N, C-alpha and C positions, 0 to 999 in steps of 0.2 A: 799262261798269262802271267806277265810278265808286271811289276808291281812300278818301274821305269824309277828303282832307286841304281845311285851309282857305287860303284865299286869300291867305298872309303874303308876305312881302318875296322871299321863298326860292321860293315859287311863281309867280312874276312876271318872275323870271330864269330860269327853268326852259324846256329847247330844246325839247320836246312838248306839244300843247296837253292841256288839260283832256279828260279822256274823257268826253263826253255823248254823244247820239242822233244831233247831226250830226257826231261824229267816226265813229262808226260808219258812218254814211250813206256818206260821204267815203270810207272805207277798202275799204269792201264794192264802191264803182263805181272805185275807182280799182284794185282788182284784177281787176275786169272789162274795165275798157280796158288792162290790162298784155296780157289774151291776147287782146282783138280787134285792141287797135293794134296787138302785133307781127306778128299774122295779116295785116292788112291792108297795113301795110308791103312786106313780105316777098312777099308770094302777090299782090294786090291791083291794089296800086301798083306792081306788078316791081322792088321793090331787088333781092331775094332777100334768102338769108338773111346771107350775108357785110356787104354794103354796111348791112343793119337792124341788125348787132349792133354793126360800126363806131360809127355815127353813132349810135345810142342811146347806146350804152358812153361815144362821149366828153360828149355830153350832161348824161349822171348825172354825170361827174365835175363839169362846171364846176358843176351842181346844186348837189351836196356840198361842194364847194370854197366856195359863196355861203353853205351852210345853216352851214357848221365857222366860218364869219367872224361872223357875227350874234352878238349879244350875250344874245339871248334867243329865244322863241319867234316869228317870223313868219310868218304863215298861209302866204302865197304859194310863199315858198320852202322851207317845210316841206313842202307839198304837193303841189308840181313835183317833189321829190327823193322823194317817195313814191310817185307817178306812176312815175316814169322808174327806180325801184326794181321795180316791178313789170315793167314791160317786160323790163328785163336779167332777173331774176329767170327771169321765164317763158323767156326766149331762152337760160338755160344749160340750163334743163333739157331744152328743145328741141334744145340740140344733143348732149346727151348722150346723148339716144332717139335722135332720127334722123339726127343727125350721124355719132357713134361707136358706134350701136348699143349703146348701155346698158339694160339690163333697167329698166322702171319700179320690179319689185321692189329692184332693188338701189339707182338713185338714190333711192329714200325712205328706204331704212335710210340710206344714206350722209348724205344732208341731216340728217336725225334726227340721226345721231351728231353731226353735226356740229355741228349746234345744241344740242345737249346742250352740249357740250366749249365753246363759245361762253359758254351761259349759266353752267357751271361754273368758267371762269378768272375771268369778269366778277364773280360772286359774291364768288369768291375773293380779288380784289383790291379790291373796291369795299362786298363788305359788304351788298349790296342790290342786286335788280330792279327796282325801282321805276321807273315813267316819269315818277314826279315830284322823282327829284332826278338827274334829267340836267342838271348845273349846270356840270361841266369839259370839257374836249377828249377826257382819257381816258372818261369816260363816255359820250360821245355817239360813239364811235368803237365801244367795245362795243355800243351800241343800233344803230347803225348796221348794224352786222356782221351782227348777228341779226337785223336787218328783210330782209336781204337774202334771210339764208338761210331764214328764215321764206316767204319768198315763192317763194324755189326748191322748198322742201320742201312747199308747200302745193298748186305746178304738178304735182308729181308725184304727190303722193299722190290729185288729184284724177284726174289721168290715168288714176292705174290704177284708182280706184275706176270710171270712168263708161268706159273702155276696156280695159282689160288684164281686168279683173273684169265685164264685162259689165253695169255697172249703167245704163248710159244718160244722156244728160244731166239727163234731168227728176228720174230716181228719184236720182240724184246731187244735184241740188239741192235736194231734198226730204229726203235724210240729212242733209246737212250742215248746212242749216238747223236741222234737228232736234237737231244736236250743240252748234249753237251756242246753240239757247235752253236745251240742258242746262247748260252751262257760266255763262249769264245765273242759272238758276233756283237753280245749284250757289253763286252768289255771294250773291243774292239772304238765301240761308238761311245765309251767315254763311261761306263756304269763303273761304279766302284770298284776296285781292284780289290780288295781284301777281300770283299762280299761275292765279287764273280770267283775268286781262284776259292774259296771254301764250296760254294753252289759245285764247281767242275770237281772239284775233288769227290763229294759226295755223288755224283754221278757216276764218279768210273769206277766205282764198286759193282751197282747194279751191273753197267757196261760190260765189267769183266766178267761179271759173275754168269752174264746171258753171254757172253763170245765160251766162254769156257766148258757151258753146257752145250753151244752148239757144237764145238768141237770134240769133244769127249761124246756124247752118248750117239747109242747106237742109232742107224737110221730108221729103222722102225719108229723110234721115238721123236724124231725129225732133225736128229742129230746128224754130222756128219759123219761120224764112227771112228776118231781117230784114237779114243781111247786115253786114259787118263794120264797113265803112264807118258806116252810120246809127245802129248801135250805139254805136261809139265817137264819135263827134259826140251823141247823143243826152246819155250817161253824161257826156264832157267838160263838155258846158252846163251841166250839173245843178253839178257839181264846183266849175266856176268861178264860178256863182252862190253856192253857199256860201261859198266861200274868202273871195270879195269881202264876202259879210255879214261873216265872222270877221276880216276884214283891218279892215275899217270901226269893228268891237267892239272890237279891240284899237288901233286910234289914238285910239278915242273914251276912251278910259279915262283917270281921273284921275292927271295926270303924278306928284301925291305918292304913286302906287300902285305906280310904276315905277322902280324904279333906275336914277339915271343910269351 
């Protein structure tokens, strides 16, 4: 969902990529990897929840530090941070649900309120929520706080729909993909670009989680039985290929178009 801005000097300095089809493909796949990758490391690889949370949290801190130090959008740094945020966001929800026995209704509500507060404060301070204007450290901190919360909220909402409400993986994926399509239609019909973007961004998380569960879970539980390792490896491969193309594209831009 593009916000129809022209590629001016300020756009090149923006820390967030253009919203294209490739953007949404990588985003959805990164959400699926967040779901399947966390499960693989904690269960299949035998790391356990505690070690997985510690390692992924440390890697996210390093990636976020590198991302905040860059002066402009750098594909590999940005998308590495997104993938790690996806994993950590999933683990936050799992910790509340499985470790602290917080109901999915409560966690979904808490994350929704928290995200609303982040957006409210962000808008009050910066007077914009547009991802095409993430050009200062403060705006980027607001952006990543919102991103982390959207992943945690999307995980909780997806689990609430597919597990607590009993929709199942297939129906859950269909419903969330339908809601994504509706948000795109609303945008194409003249809906607010910033609002429809953030709605779509939030919805990609439960859609990706439902898709991940559908692919990895055993057939006896309504899944396709691909397993967390193979699903994660497949999606990570596609992400790496798309990010590599994006990195090459950025590197080939005319130097006069990029601020020094």
